[in-house]
py3Dmol code that shows the C-alpha trace and the ligand (Angstrom):
import py3Dmol

protein = """\
ATOM      1  CA  MET A   1     -77.692 -33.896 -27.213  1.00  0.00           C
ATOM      2  CA  PHE A   2     -76.467 -32.513 -30.522  1.00  0.00           C
ATOM      3  CA  VAL A   3     -73.185 -34.469 -30.154  1.00  0.00           C
ATOM      4  CA  ILE A   4     -75.018 -37.738 -29.480  1.00  0.00           C
ATOM      5  CA  ARG A   5     -77.267 -37.203 -32.505  1.00  0.00           C
ATOM      6  CA  ALA A   6     -74.259 -36.408 -34.683  1.00  0.00           C
ATOM      7  CA  LEU A   7     -72.337 -39.503 -33.487  1.00  0.00           C
ATOM      8  CA  LYS A   8     -75.299 -41.776 -34.243  1.00  0.00           C
ATOM      9  CA  ASN A   9     -75.002 -40.812 -37.889  1.00  0.00           C
ATOM     10  CA  LEU A  10     -71.287 -41.659 -38.115  1.00  0.00           C
ATOM     11  CA  PRO A  11     -69.933 -45.060 -39.204  1.00  0.00           C
ATOM     12  CA  CYS A  12     -68.565 -47.215 -36.318  1.00  0.00           C
ATOM     13  CA  GLU A  13     -64.909 -46.710 -37.274  1.00  0.00           C
ATOM     14  CA  MET A  14     -65.381 -42.953 -37.212  1.00  0.00           C
ATOM     15  CA  VAL A  15     -67.051 -43.046 -33.781  1.00  0.00           C
ATOM     16  CA  ASN A  16     -64.103 -45.079 -32.446  1.00  0.00           C
ATOM     17  CA  LEU A  17     -61.778 -42.455 -33.823  1.00  0.00           C
ATOM     18  CA  VAL A  18     -63.711 -39.610 -32.203  1.00  0.00           C
ATOM     19  CA  PHE A  19     -63.589 -41.320 -28.816  1.00  0.00           C
ATOM     20  CA  THR A  20     -59.866 -42.054 -29.006  1.00  0.00           C
ATOM     21  CA  MET A  21     -58.633 -38.551 -29.659  1.00  0.00           C
ATOM     22  CA  ASN A  22     -55.705 -37.743 -27.398  1.00  0.00           C
ATOM     23  CA  ALA A  23     -55.079 -34.553 -25.472  1.00  0.00           C
ATOM     24  CA  LYS A  24     -53.402 -32.868 -28.424  1.00  0.00           C
ATOM     25  CA  GLY A  25     -56.454 -33.576 -30.533  1.00  0.00           C
ATOM     26  CA  THR A  26     -54.772 -36.072 -32.860  1.00  0.00           C
ATOM     27  CA  ALA A  27     -56.142 -39.572 -33.280  1.00  0.00           C
ATOM     28  CA  VAL A  28     -54.214 -42.092 -31.148  1.00  0.00           C
ATOM     29  CA  HIS A  29     -54.332 -44.560 -34.031  1.00  0.00           C
ATOM     30  CA  ASN A  30     -51.700 -42.395 -35.710  1.00  0.00           C
ATOM     31  CA  ASP A  31     -49.213 -43.368 -32.974  1.00  0.00           C
ATOM     32  CA  ILE A  32     -49.435 -47.058 -33.895  1.00  0.00           C
ATOM     33  CA  SER A  33     -46.976 -48.420 -36.449  1.00  0.00           C
ATOM     34  CA  ARG A  34     -49.039 -51.551 -37.084  1.00  0.00           C
ATOM     35  CA  GLN A  35     -51.783 -53.681 -35.589  1.00  0.00           C
ATOM     36  CA  LEU A  36     -50.515 -56.899 -34.051  1.00  0.00           C
ATOM     37  CA  TYR A  37     -53.878 -58.400 -33.081  1.00  0.00           C
ATOM     38  CA  SER A  38     -57.108 -57.007 -34.467  1.00  0.00           C
ATOM     39  CA  GLN A  39     -60.299 -56.547 -32.477  1.00  0.00           C
ATOM     40  CA  ASP A  40     -61.762 -59.642 -34.204  1.00  0.00           C
ATOM     41  CA  GLN A  41     -58.667 -61.775 -33.534  1.00  0.00           C
ATOM     42  CA  ILE A  42     -58.750 -60.825 -29.853  1.00  0.00           C
ATOM     43  CA  ALA A  43     -62.481 -61.574 -29.584  1.00  0.00           C
ATOM     44  CA  GLU A  44     -61.989 -64.961 -31.231  1.00  0.00           C
ATOM     45  CA  ARG A  45     -59.062 -65.917 -28.985  1.00  0.00           C
ATOM     46  CA  VAL A  46     -60.811 -64.745 -25.814  1.00  0.00           C
ATOM     47  CA  ALA A  47     -63.851 -66.852 -26.759  1.00  0.00           C
ATOM     48  CA  GLU A  48     -61.553 -69.879 -27.165  1.00  0.00           C
ATOM     49  CA  LEU A  49     -59.941 -69.284 -23.774  1.00  0.00           C
ATOM     50  CA  GLY A  50     -63.365 -68.918 -22.168  1.00  0.00           C
ATOM     51  CA  ALA A  51     -64.468 -72.204 -23.712  1.00  0.00           C
ATOM     52  CA  ALA A  52     -61.300 -73.919 -22.446  1.00  0.00           C
ATOM     53  CA  ILE A  53     -61.876 -72.633 -18.908  1.00  0.00           C
ATOM     54  CA  THR A  54     -65.519 -73.735 -19.065  1.00  0.00           C
ATOM     55  CA  ALA A  55     -64.495 -77.235 -20.129  1.00  0.00           C
ATOM     56  CA  ASP A  56     -61.731 -77.512 -17.512  1.00  0.00           C
ATOM     57  CA  TYR A  57     -63.792 -76.362 -14.533  1.00  0.00           C
ATOM     58  CA  ALA A  58     -67.283 -77.700 -15.369  1.00  0.00           C
ATOM     59  CA  SER A  59     -66.942 -80.896 -13.323  1.00  0.00           C
ATOM     60  CA  LEU A  60     -65.482 -79.007 -10.340  1.00  0.00           C
ATOM     61  CA  VAL A  61     -68.375 -76.553 -10.358  1.00  0.00           C
ATOM     62  CA  ALA A  62     -70.837 -79.442 -10.740  1.00  0.00           C
ATOM     63  CA  ARG A  63     -69.590 -80.893  -7.451  1.00  0.00           C
ATOM     64  CA  GLY A  64     -70.008 -77.530  -5.712  1.00  0.00           C
ATOM     65  CA  ASP A  65     -66.544 -75.963  -6.029  1.00  0.00           C
ATOM     66  CA  GLN A  66     -66.208 -72.225  -6.578  1.00  0.00           C
ATOM     67  CA  ILE A  67     -64.133 -70.216  -9.055  1.00  0.00           C
ATOM     68  CA  VAL A  68     -62.705 -66.773  -8.359  1.00  0.00           C
ATOM     69  CA  MET A  69     -61.278 -64.818 -11.274  1.00  0.00           C
ATOM     70  CA  VAL A  70     -58.707 -62.305 -10.029  1.00  0.00           C
ATOM     71  CA  GLY A  71     -58.114 -59.429 -12.454  1.00  0.00           C
ATOM     72  CA  VAL A  72     -54.852 -57.523 -12.074  1.00  0.00           C
ATOM     73  CA  LEU A  73     -55.524 -53.823 -12.439  1.00  0.00           C
ATOM     74  CA  ARG A  74     -55.237 -51.846 -14.366  1.00  0.00           C
ATOM     75  CA  GLY A  75     -54.083 -53.488 -17.572  1.00  0.00           C
ATOM     76  CA  ALA A  76     -56.277 -56.580 -17.328  1.00  0.00           C
ATOM     77  CA  ALA A  77     -59.566 -54.680 -17.054  1.00  0.00           C
ATOM     78  CA  MET A  78     -60.656 -55.258 -20.669  1.00  0.00           C
ATOM     79  CA  PHE A  79     -59.425 -58.852 -20.850  1.00  0.00           C
ATOM     80  CA  MET A  80     -61.047 -59.717 -17.525  1.00  0.00           C
ATOM     81  CA  SER A  81     -64.391 -58.326 -18.539  1.00  0.00           C
ATOM     82  CA  ASP A  82     -64.442 -60.137 -21.891  1.00  0.00           C
ATOM     83  CA  LEU A  83     -62.967 -63.400 -20.596  1.00  0.00           C
ATOM     84  CA  ALA A  84     -65.409 -63.625 -17.681  1.00  0.00           C
ATOM     85  CA  ARG A  85     -68.300 -63.235 -20.111  1.00  0.00           C
ATOM     86  CA  ALA A  86     -66.877 -66.045 -22.247  1.00  0.00           C
ATOM     87  CA  VAL A  87     -66.881 -68.482 -19.311  1.00  0.00           C
ATOM     88  CA  GLN A  88     -70.183 -70.347 -19.155  1.00  0.00           C
ATOM     89  CA  LEU A  89     -69.959 -71.134 -15.444  1.00  0.00           C
ATOM     90  CA  PRO A  90     -70.670 -69.185 -12.264  1.00  0.00           C
ATOM     91  CA  VAL A  91     -67.561 -67.216 -11.315  1.00  0.00           C
ATOM     92  CA  GLU A  92     -66.813 -64.567  -8.735  1.00  0.00           C
ATOM     93  CA  MET A  93     -64.841 -61.603 -10.060  1.00  0.00           C
ATOM     94  CA  ASP A  94     -62.411 -59.741  -7.838  1.00  0.00           C
ATOM     95  CA  TYR A  95     -59.460 -57.450  -8.470  1.00  0.00           C
ATOM     96  CA  MET A  96     -56.004 -56.627  -7.191  1.00  0.00           C
ATOM     97  CA  CYS A  97     -53.982 -53.570  -8.034  1.00  0.00           C
ATOM     98  CA  VAL A  98     -50.222 -53.968  -7.851  1.00  0.00           C
ATOM     99  CA  SER A  99     -47.210 -51.923  -8.769  1.00  0.00           C
ATOM    100  CA  SER A 100     -43.686 -53.169  -9.179  1.00  0.00           C
ATOM    101  CA  TYR A 101     -40.594 -51.313  -8.151  1.00  0.00           C
ATOM    102  CA  GLY A 102     -37.792 -50.979 -10.660  1.00  0.00           C
ATOM    103  CA  ASP A 103     -35.603 -48.486 -12.402  1.00  0.00           C
ATOM    104  CA  GLY A 104     -38.478 -47.237 -14.509  1.00  0.00           C
ATOM    105  CA  ALA A 105     -37.624 -49.336 -17.538  1.00  0.00           C
ATOM    106  CA  THR A 106     -37.360 -52.762 -15.948  1.00  0.00           C
ATOM    107  CA  SER A 107     -39.178 -54.465 -13.133  1.00  0.00           C
ATOM    108  CA  SER A 108     -37.219 -55.445 -10.008  1.00  0.00           C
ATOM    109  CA  GLY A 109     -39.722 -58.112  -9.036  1.00  0.00           C
ATOM    110  CA  THR A 110     -40.561 -56.335  -5.798  1.00  0.00           C
ATOM    111  CA  VAL A 111     -44.286 -55.862  -5.952  1.00  0.00           C
ATOM    112  CA  ARG A 112     -46.418 -53.646  -3.762  1.00  0.00           C
ATOM    113  CA  ILE A 113     -50.092 -54.461  -3.347  1.00  0.00           C
ATOM    114  CA  GLN A 114     -52.052 -51.239  -3.737  1.00  0.00           C
ATOM    115  CA  LYS A 115     -55.449 -52.890  -3.560  1.00  0.00           C
ATOM    116  CA  ASP A 116     -55.949 -56.380  -2.204  1.00  0.00           C
ATOM    117  CA  LEU A 117     -58.763 -58.825  -2.828  1.00  0.00           C
ATOM    118  CA  GLY A 118     -62.086 -58.166  -1.169  1.00  0.00           C
ATOM    119  CA  CYS A 119     -62.882 -61.865  -0.898  1.00  0.00           C
ATOM    120  CA  GLN A 120     -61.384 -64.951   0.728  1.00  0.00           C
ATOM    121  CA  ILE A 121     -59.914 -67.504  -1.672  1.00  0.00           C
ATOM    122  CA  GLU A 122     -59.187 -70.355   0.732  1.00  0.00           C
ATOM    123  CA  GLY A 123     -60.505 -73.616  -0.721  1.00  0.00           C
ATOM    124  CA  ARG A 124     -61.597 -71.948  -3.965  1.00  0.00           C
ATOM    125  CA  HIS A 125     -60.210 -72.223  -7.491  1.00  0.00           C
ATOM    126  CA  VAL A 126     -58.371 -69.049  -8.480  1.00  0.00           C
ATOM    127  CA  ILE A 127     -57.698 -67.905 -12.018  1.00  0.00           C
ATOM    128  CA  ILE A 128     -55.358 -64.903 -12.136  1.00  0.00           C
ATOM    129  CA  VAL A 129     -56.161 -62.758 -15.159  1.00  0.00           C
ATOM    130  CA  GLU A 130     -53.345 -60.591 -16.545  1.00  0.00           C
ATOM    131  CA  ASP A 131     -52.940 -58.590 -19.703  1.00  0.00           C
ATOM    132  CA  VAL A 132     -49.242 -59.182 -20.335  1.00  0.00           C
ATOM    133  CA  VAL A 133     -46.318 -61.259 -19.116  1.00  0.00           C
ATOM    134  CA  ASP A 134     -43.098 -59.353 -19.674  1.00  0.00           C
ATOM    135  CA  THR A 135     -40.362 -60.289 -17.189  1.00  0.00           C
ATOM    136  CA  GLY A 136     -42.864 -62.578 -15.445  1.00  0.00           C
ATOM    137  CA  LEU A 137     -41.902 -61.167 -12.053  1.00  0.00           C
ATOM    138  CA  THR A 138     -45.298 -59.651 -11.241  1.00  0.00           C
ATOM    139  CA  LEU A 139     -47.164 -62.890 -11.858  1.00  0.00           C
ATOM    140  CA  ASN A 140     -44.565 -64.937 -10.007  1.00  0.00           C
ATOM    141  CA  TYR A 141     -45.002 -62.714  -6.985  1.00  0.00           C
ATOM    142  CA  LEU A 142     -48.795 -62.734  -7.204  1.00  0.00           C
ATOM    143  CA  ARG A 143     -48.976 -66.485  -7.625  1.00  0.00           C
ATOM    144  CA  LYS A 144     -46.835 -67.049  -4.535  1.00  0.00           C
ATOM    145  CA  ASN A 145     -48.787 -64.474  -2.562  1.00  0.00           C
ATOM    146  CA  LEU A 146     -52.152 -66.022  -3.436  1.00  0.00           C
ATOM    147  CA  LEU A 147     -50.881 -69.578  -2.898  1.00  0.00           C
ATOM    148  CA  SER A 148     -50.098 -68.649   0.712  1.00  0.00           C
ATOM    149  CA  ARG A 149     -53.849 -68.065   1.196  1.00  0.00           C
ATOM    150  CA  GLU A 150     -54.460 -71.777   0.519  1.00  0.00           C
ATOM    151  CA  PRO A 151     -56.775 -71.806  -2.484  1.00  0.00           C
ATOM    152  CA  ALA A 152     -57.890 -75.167  -3.914  1.00  0.00           C
ATOM    153  CA  SER A 153     -55.901 -74.354  -7.077  1.00  0.00           C
ATOM    154  CA  ILE A 154     -54.350 -71.467  -8.986  1.00  0.00           C
ATOM    155  CA  GLN A 155     -54.052 -71.059 -12.741  1.00  0.00           C
ATOM    156  CA  ILE A 156     -53.010 -68.091 -14.849  1.00  0.00           C
ATOM    157  CA  ALA A 157     -54.788 -66.566 -17.831  1.00  0.00           C
ATOM    158  CA  ALA A 158     -52.719 -64.002 -19.724  1.00  0.00           C
ATOM    159  CA  LEU A 159     -53.701 -62.341 -22.958  1.00  0.00           C
ATOM    160  CA  VAL A 160     -50.151 -61.813 -24.197  1.00  0.00           C
ATOM    161  CA  ARG A 161     -46.777 -63.256 -23.302  1.00  0.00           C
ATOM    162  CA  LYS A 162     -43.866 -61.286 -24.684  1.00  0.00           C
ATOM    163  CA  GLN A 163     -40.824 -63.166 -25.900  1.00  0.00           C
ATOM    164  CA  HIS A 164     -38.650 -61.546 -23.280  1.00  0.00           C
ATOM    165  CA  GLU A 165     -35.091 -62.747 -22.707  1.00  0.00           C
ATOM    166  CA  GLY A 166     -34.602 -64.052 -19.173  1.00  0.00           C
ATOM    167  CA  GLN A 167     -38.337 -64.203 -18.457  1.00  0.00           C
ATOM    168  CA  ALA A 168     -39.088 -65.889 -15.148  1.00  0.00           C
ATOM    169  CA  PRO A 169     -40.405 -69.429 -15.680  1.00  0.00           C
ATOM    170  CA  LEU A 170     -44.156 -69.412 -15.321  1.00  0.00           C
ATOM    171  CA  GLU A 171     -46.929 -71.769 -16.352  1.00  0.00           C
ATOM    172  CA  VAL A 172     -49.623 -69.831 -18.165  1.00  0.00           C
ATOM    173  CA  ARG A 173     -52.471 -72.306 -18.594  1.00  0.00           C
ATOM    174  CA  TYR A 174     -54.640 -69.957 -20.664  1.00  0.00           C
ATOM    175  CA  LEU A 175     -52.521 -67.874 -23.026  1.00  0.00           C
ATOM    176  CA  GLY A 176     -53.940 -65.634 -25.732  1.00  0.00           C
ATOM    177  CA  PHE A 177     -50.919 -64.776 -27.850  1.00  0.00           C
ATOM    178  CA  GLU A 178     -47.124 -65.107 -27.906  1.00  0.00           C
ATOM    179  CA  ALA A 179     -45.948 -61.628 -28.897  1.00  0.00           C
ATOM    180  CA  PRO A 180     -42.611 -60.243 -30.082  1.00  0.00           C
ATOM    181  CA  ASP A 181     -40.677 -58.149 -27.561  1.00  0.00           C
ATOM    182  CA  GLU A 182     -42.010 -54.867 -28.955  1.00  0.00           C
ATOM    183  CA  PHE A 183     -43.661 -51.909 -27.255  1.00  0.00           C
ATOM    184  CA  ILE A 184     -47.280 -52.961 -27.523  1.00  0.00           C
ATOM    185  CA  VAL A 185     -50.357 -51.020 -26.435  1.00  0.00           C
ATOM    186  CA  GLY A 186     -54.127 -51.298 -26.615  1.00  0.00           C
ATOM    187  CA  TYR A 187     -56.904 -53.461 -25.166  1.00  0.00           C
ATOM    188  CA  GLY A 188     -55.758 -52.528 -21.670  1.00  0.00           C
ATOM    189  CA  LEU A 189     -52.024 -52.140 -22.300  1.00  0.00           C
ATOM    190  CA  ASP A 190     -50.754 -48.606 -21.873  1.00  0.00           C
ATOM    191  CA  TYR A 191     -47.881 -46.285 -22.431  1.00  0.00           C
ATOM    192  CA  ALA A 192     -47.919 -43.504 -19.801  1.00  0.00           C
ATOM    193  CA  GLU A 193     -51.572 -44.389 -19.093  1.00  0.00           C
ATOM    194  CA  ARG A 194     -52.626 -43.829 -22.707  1.00  0.00           C
ATOM    195  CA  TYR A 195     -53.803 -46.195 -25.442  1.00  0.00           C
ATOM    196  CA  ARG A 196     -55.573 -48.609 -23.060  1.00  0.00           C
ATOM    197  CA  ASN A 197     -58.844 -47.905 -24.853  1.00  0.00           C
ATOM    198  CA  LEU A 198     -57.671 -48.999 -28.301  1.00  0.00           C
ATOM    199  CA  PRO A 199     -59.890 -51.934 -29.304  1.00  0.00           C
ATOM    200  CA  TYR A 200     -56.895 -53.778 -30.831  1.00  0.00           C
ATOM    201  CA  ILE A 201     -53.283 -54.407 -29.773  1.00  0.00           C
ATOM    202  CA  GLY A 202     -50.719 -52.525 -31.806  1.00  0.00           C
ATOM    203  CA  ILE A 203     -47.043 -51.656 -31.845  1.00  0.00           C
ATOM    204  CA  LEU A 204     -46.301 -48.133 -30.679  1.00  0.00           C
ATOM    205  CA  LYS A 205     -44.156 -46.006 -32.952  1.00  0.00           C
ATOM    206  CA  PRO A 206     -40.685 -45.628 -31.359  1.00  0.00           C
ATOM    207  CA  GLU A 207     -40.772 -41.836 -31.699  1.00  0.00           C
ATOM    208  CA  ILE A 208     -43.626 -41.754 -29.175  1.00  0.00           C
ATOM    209  CA  TYR A 209     -41.544 -43.199 -26.328  1.00  0.00           C
ATOM    210  CA  THR A 210     -37.952 -42.312 -27.229  1.00  0.00           C
TER     211      THR A 210
END
"""
ligand_1 = """\
22
PRP
C -47.956 -54.466 -16.366
C -48.863 -55.657 -16.575
C -48.369 -56.646 -15.559
C -46.905 -56.341 -15.475
C -46.141 -57.344 -16.261
O -48.454 -53.718 -15.305
O -50.223 -55.326 -16.388
O -48.995 -56.477 -14.310
O -46.695 -55.035 -16.027
O -44.782 -57.068 -16.213
P -43.717 -58.106 -15.670
O -44.034 -59.447 -16.309
O -42.409 -57.540 -16.171
O -43.767 -58.148 -14.187
P -48.064 -52.209 -15.022
O -47.135 -52.137 -13.843
O -47.602 -51.555 -16.294
O -49.446 -51.601 -14.548
P -50.856 -51.550 -15.302
O -51.469 -52.913 -15.174
O -51.584 -50.517 -14.527
O -50.612 -51.172 -16.731
"""
view = py3Dmol.view(width=600, height=400)
view.addModel(protein, "pdb")
view.setStyle({"model": 0}, {"cartoon": {"style": "trace"}})
view.addModel(ligand_1, "xyz")
view.setStyle({"model": 1}, {"stick": {}})
view.zoomTo()
view.show()
């Protein structure tokens, strides 16, 4: 009770800082070399993507078609929740959790489904929602996998596409940002499961991961 009362009296920025303390007790913001996309920039871009989806699917929904947004856990959790609220149409929200095999640093493109959809997508319009496209292999696999279930259509919404050499060709209909090939974290993106709760996307200091 005392903690809640004390937090209420702190400015917003300070409350954010208190809630993002890492295990060593230092603020995680200190591990970021610079912000790439601020909280406001992300909110603005997500609103634009939501408006674009609303415009694109309005006539389909009007004739009775259904939309299923498929969030890819765990990185897309924040983006999914904000994007879905920016779409002014009825949508069903479901989730998949996948992991890709690789050598630890790079993805091999072999993806294992850890949690599958709970709903059927046959005859429905699917929008896959991802946080980041790096090699593109995860989304390529997922797209093919979901296509085999015979949806009416599939499109991809990704918050960030990294400029990654040799990236698998992939049409991302709803793209938030084209990012440099840096180690980025925040707004769902992690390093060793940390930093997902940063409200912005920032570049991680190299000394944190080297
Ligand atoms: C990240 C991200 C994508 C994938 C993109 O997931 O969320 O799913 O990597 O990489 P790719 O384009 O090279 O295939 P990760 O395996 O880190 O899991 P997470 O979503 O739990 O962070």
